[in-house]
N, C-alpha and C positions, 0 to 999 in steps of 0.2 A: 740520381744516386744519393739517396737519403743516407745510406751508410757512411759515405765519405763526409757528408755534412755533419753527421753525428760524431764522427771521429775528430773532426776539427774542433767540435765543441766539448771534447773530452768525455763524451758519453760512449765509452768503448763497448760496453756490454750490449747496448741497444744497437750501436753501429755494426757490431759483429753479426748480429742477427740478420740485418738487412744485407750485409755483404755476403754472408753464407748463402742466402737465397739467390743471389745474382752471380754466384761464383762461376757457374758454367758458361754464362754469357760474357763475362768481362775478365776472366782469369788471365788473359794475355795482355791486357792493358796495363801500362806502367803505373798510372795513377791508382788503379785498383789494387795492384800488388803492394804499393806503398801503404795505403790505408788498411788493407787487409792484414798485412804484417804487423802494423802498429796496433790494431785492435786485438789481434791474437796475443801479442806480447803483453799488452796492458791487462787483458783479461786473465792471462796466465799468471801474472804477478798478483792480481787480486785473489785468485783461487789457489795460488801456490801449485800450479799444474805444470810439471816439467815436460810432459808430453806435448802440451799445447805450445809451450815455449819453443820446443824443437820444431814444431810445425811453423811457427812464426819465423824462425831463423831460416828454415827451408824456403819459405816464400820470399823472404827478404833476399836470399841469395839468387833468386830468379829475376830480380830487378836488374835489367841490363845497364841502364844509365842512372847510376846512383847520384850523379851530379844534379839531376832533376829534382831530387828530394829537397823540399824547402828546409831552410836552416832550423826553423822552429820544430820541424818533425825529426830532423836528423838527431837532434839532442835527445828526443824521446825514444828513438830506436837504438837503445843501448842494451846490447845483449851481454 
C-alpha cells in the first residue's frame, strides 16, 4: 500500500493517486479509509476544492472504529 506510506510522509497528492487506483479493492478496510480520507482532505485544502472536502468527510464518516486512528493522524483529520 504505497498510498498509505506516502500519506504518512505527508505526500498527499501522490498518495491519493495510489489510493484512488486501489479504491475498489480496499475500500472496506479501516486503515485504507483513514488514509484515503486524510489524502482527500489535504489535497482539497491545497486545491481549495469544496467538493473533494465533502468526499473526504463522507469517507471519514464511514470509519467505524475511530479509536483506531493514530493520534498524529487524528490531529490532521480536522474538518
